[in-house]
C-alpha positions as CSV (number, residue, x, y, z in Angstrom):
1,M,-4.2,16.7,-14.4
2,A,-1.7,16.1,-10.5
3,K,0.0,12.2,-11.4
4,E,-1.7,10.0,-8.2
5,V,0.9,8.7,-5.8
6,S,1.1,4.7,-5.5
7,K,-0.4,4.4,-1.9
8,P,-3.8,4.5,-1.7
9,L,-5.7,8.0,-1.4
10,D,-6.7,7.8,2.3
11,P,-7.7,11.8,3.0
12,V,-7.6,12.8,7.0
13,P,-10.5,13.5,8.4
14,S,-10.6,17.5,7.8
15,L,-9.4,17.1,4.6
16,K,-12.2,15.0,3.4
17,A,-14.6,17.1,4.3
18,V,-14.1,20.4,3.0
19,V,-13.2,18.9,-0.4
20,E,-16.1,16.9,-0.2
21,E,-17.7,19.9,0.7
22,A,-16.3,22.1,-2.5
23,G,-16.8,19.1,-4.8
24,L,-12.8,18.5,-5.9
25,K,-12.0,15.3,-7.0
26,L,-9.6,14.1,-4.6
27,E,-7.4,11.9,-7.3
28,H,-6.7,15.2,-8.8
29,L,-6.0,17.8,-6.0
30,T,-2.8,20.3,-6.7
31,V,-2.1,23.0,-4.1
32,A,-2.6,26.3,-5.8
33,L,0.0,29.2,-6.0
34,P,-2.3,32.1,-4.4
35,M,-0.9,35.6,-6.3
36,H,-1.1,38.6,-4.4
37,G,-1.7,41.3,-7.3
38,E,-0.6,39.9,-11.0
39,K,2.8,38.6,-10.8
40,K,3.7,38.6,-6.8
41,P,3.1,35.2,-4.9
42,F,1.1,35.6,-1.6
43,I,1.3,32.7,0.7
44,E,0.2,35.0,4.5
45,N,-0.5,30.9,6.5
46,R,0.6,28.5,5.2
47,N,-1.7,26.4,6.7
48,S,-3.8,27.6,5.4
49,I,-4.1,25.5,1.7
50,V,-5.6,26.3,-1.8
51,V,-6.3,23.4,-3.0
52,D,-7.5,22.7,-6.9
53,D,-8.3,19.4,-9.2
54,G,-8.7,21.7,-11.9
55,T,-12.1,23.1,-11.9
56,N,-12.4,23.9,-8.5
57,T,-10.7,25.5,-5.2
58,C,-11.0,25.1,-1.5
59,V,-8.7,25.9,1.6
60,W,-8.6,23.1,3.4
61,V,-6.6,24.3,7.2
62,A,-4.8,22.1,7.6
63,P,-2.9,21.0,10.7
64,S,1.1,21.0,11.8
65,L,3.2,18.0,9.3
66,R,4.5,16.5,11.8
67,E,0.1,15.6,13.5
68,L,0.0,14.5,9.3
69,F,2.7,12.0,9.4
70,R,0.3,8.0,9.8
71,G,1.1,4.9,10.6
72,N,4.9,2.8,11.3
73,V,6.8,2.0,7.9
74,T,10.4,2.1,7.8
75,P,10.9,3.2,4.0
76,P,13.3,1.0,2.3
77,S,16.4,2.9,1.0
78,L,15.5,5.8,-1.3
79,E,19.9,5.9,-2.9
80,K,17.9,4.5,-6.0
81,Y,14.0,5.7,-6.4
82,P,11.7,2.7,-5.1
83,P,8.7,2.4,-7.9
84,E,6.3,2.6,-5.1
85,Y,7.0,6.4,-3.9
86,V,8.2,7.2,-7.6
87,P,4.7,8.9,-7.5
88,C,6.0,11.4,-4.1
89,F,8.9,12.5,-6.3
90,F,6.8,13.0,-9.7
91,Y,4.0,15.1,-6.9
92,Y,6.9,17.2,-5.2
93,E,9.2,18.1,-9.0
94,Q,5.0,18.7,-10.5
95,H,4.5,21.6,-8.1
96,F,8.2,22.6,-8.4
97,L,8.2,23.1,-11.6
98,T,4.4,25.9,-10.9
99,A,7.3,27.4,-8.4
100,C,9.5,27.8,-11.2
101,E,7.1,28.9,-13.5
102,V,5.4,32.1,-11.2
103,L,8.8,32.1,-9.0
104,G,11.5,32.1,-11.9
105,D,13.9,29.6,-11.5
106,R,15.1,28.7,-8.6
107,T,18.8,26.9,-7.9
108,D,19.8,24.4,-7.1
109,Q,21.4,25.5,-3.5
110,E,17.8,27.4,-2.4
111,M,15.9,23.8,-3.2
112,E,18.5,22.0,-1.1
113,E,18.1,24.2,1.4
114,V,14.2,23.8,1.5
115,Y,14.3,19.7,1.2
116,A,16.9,19.6,3.8
117,M,14.0,21.7,6.5
118,L,11.2,20.4,5.8
119,R,13.3,16.8,5.9
120,R,15.0,18.2,9.7
121,R,12.6,20.2,11.0
122,P,9.0,19.3,9.2
123,D,7.3,22.5,11.0
124,G,10.0,25.1,11.2
125,K,10.6,28.4,10.4
126,S,9.2,30.1,6.9
127,L,12.6,30.1,4.8
128,G,10.0,31.8,2.4
129,V,6.9,31.7,-0.2
130,L,9.1,29.1,-1.8
131,H,9.6,26.8,1.3
132,D,6.0,27.7,2.5
133,F,4.6,26.6,-0.4
134,M,7.0,22.7,-1.0
135,W,6.1,23.1,2.9
136,Q,2.0,22.9,1.4
137,V,2.4,20.2,-1.3
138,S,3.9,18.1,1.8
139,A,1.0,19.0,4.1
140,L,-1.3,17.7,1.4
141,L,0.9,15.0,0.0
142,L,0.7,13.7,3.3
143,G,-2.9,14.6,4.2
144,T,-3.9,12.1,0.9
145,H,-1.9,9.9,1.4
146,I,-0.5,7.5,4.3
147,L,2.6,7.8,5.1
148,S,5.3,7.4,8.1
149,G,7.2,10.6,9.6
150,A,10.4,8.1,8.4
151,E,8.3,7.6,5.0
152,F,8.8,11.5,4.9
153,E,12.0,12.2,6.4
154,A,13.3,9.6,3.8
155,V,11.5,11.0,0.5
156,A,12.8,14.9,1.6
157,G,15.9,13.4,2.0
158,R,15.9,11.8,-1.6
159,L,15.4,15.3,-3.2
160,E,17.3,17.4,-0.8
161,R,21.0,14.8,-1.8
162,S,19.1,15.2,-5.4
163,A,19.1,19.3,-5.2
164,R,23.3,18.8,-3.8
165,T,23.8,16.6,-6.7
166,W,22.9,18.8,-9.8
167,A,24.3,21.5,-8.0
168,L,27.9,22.1,-9.1
169,R,28.7,25.3,-9.0
170,P,27.8,28.1,-6.2
171,V,24.4,29.3,-8.0
172,S,23.0,27.1,-10.2
173,R,20.0,25.7,-11.4
174,N,20.7,22.6,-12.7
175,Y,18.0,20.8,-11.1
176,I,15.3,22.4,-12.2
177,A,16.7,22.2,-15.9
178,A,16.5,18.4,-14.9
179,V,13.2,18.8,-13.8
180,K,11.6,20.6,-16.8
181,E,13.6,17.6,-19.2
182,M,11.9,15.3,-17.3
183,F,9.0,16.4,-17.3
184,D,9.1,17.4,-21.3
185,G,10.1,13.9,-22.0
186,Y,6.9,13.2,-19.5
187,K,4.4,14.3,-22.3
C-alpha cells in the first residue's frame, strides 16, 4: 500500500532485524496507529512503533530521529517539489490521511505546528497523539532511507509551508481537503 520512496531502501540494522524476523516486506512498510479500545488512538511511547506491511506487523523500538540521520547531503531548494523528494511528501501525506481517518480532519494550523516542531526540534517534547504519530512516520522514513539532517529539515519545512499556505482563516482545514483531493486523483 505504501508508495516506495525514490531514494533506495537501506534500513538501519535494528529495523532490518525486526522486519526480517516478522517476515514483513520492506518495500510496503507503514506506521500503524494503535487504538485504545475501539475509538481512541493511543501512543504510550512514540519510540515503540507498530510497523505494518499490509499483512504482518511488528514493533520496532526506534532511536531518536537525530540518530537516524545519515549522510551529509545538502538538498536542493524545496520551494518547488523536486521529483526525487516527491515520494517523501507522498509518504507523509499518506500517513496524514490515516491520522485524519482516526482523529478527524486536523486543522491547517495544527499541522503547521506539528511539521514546524519536527523541523526545529525533531526529538522535542510531544504535542500529543498526532505529533507522536508523525514522529513515528519520520522515524520509519529515516529508518528505511538514507536522509541527512539537512534533507529531513528541508522536507519538514516544505510540509510546514504547505500547511501554512492552505491556512486561510484562524481555524481552517484546507490542507487536508487538498491532500484528500490529490489522493482521490491518484487512485
